[in-house]
N, C-alpha and C positions, 0 to 999 in steps of 0.2 A: 492287805493297808486299815493303818491304823486311823478308829476313828475318829479323834482328833487330828487329825487332817486337817482338818477341813472345819474343825470347829469351832476360827473364828467368819464361818463364808456360808456354811453350812445352813441352814434355814431358822433363821428370823422372819417374826410376827415386825413387819413396823401401820401399828392403826393411827390411821388423819380418819380423817368424820369420815372417807370414800374409802379406803384406798389397807386392802393390809397383802402389802404383800412378800410371798414364799418366794423363796432362799434353797437350790436342792442343788448339791453341788454333785461329781460329778469322775470318779480318777478310772479313766478310759487306760485298759488292755487287751490284745492282744484274739483274746477267747468269751474274757467276760471284762462286766464294768461296776463298778461299785455304785450304784445311787445313796450322799448322807442326806434324808429326812429329816430328822437332828440331829442334834448334838448324841446322844442315840442308838439310832435308826439306822444302823446301814444293810438296803440290800445288792443283793450278790444278782447281777443277771449275762444274761450269754449274750456278748457281741456278733451276732444274728439276726435277725430280723425278728421272729419270730420273740428276738428278748426281745430285741427294741416294742414289739409292740403289744410287752404284759407290761414295762415297766411305762407307756402313757398308762395301758388299762388301769394300772397303776395310779396314778398321779390322776382322773380321775373318778376314781375312786375316794380316792383320801380331799374330793371339790376342789380339782387345782382348775383352771381357766388362761389360758395369753395376757388377758390383760390382769391379774397376778401371781403370775410365778415367775420368775426367774434362772438360765438352769446359763450353772457354770465349771466348767471339765478343766482340766490338768491344759497349760500352751507347754506339748515336751513332746516329741514326734514327732511323727505326722498330725498333730492335730491343732497348732502352736502357727498364731499368718506370721 
C-alpha cells in the first residue's frame, strides 16, 4: 500500500476547545491490514485476532480513546455496505 493512499484522511488533529480528533485509515486485505496513523507512519498487522489485539494495543499506547478517534476503511470487497 502506498502511504499516500490515505494522505488526505489518515491522521489529523482537529483542535477545538475540548476536542482532539485523530483519524486512522485502514487498508484491509485477506492476510494483513495496514493502519496509517499519520501521513508517514503505516504499521502492518496480521488480519487475525492476534493482529487486531496488537492494533488495539498500539492505539492504547498512542493514547487513543473512543471519544477522540475515528477509524476509516476502504469501501471495497466484503467491507463495503
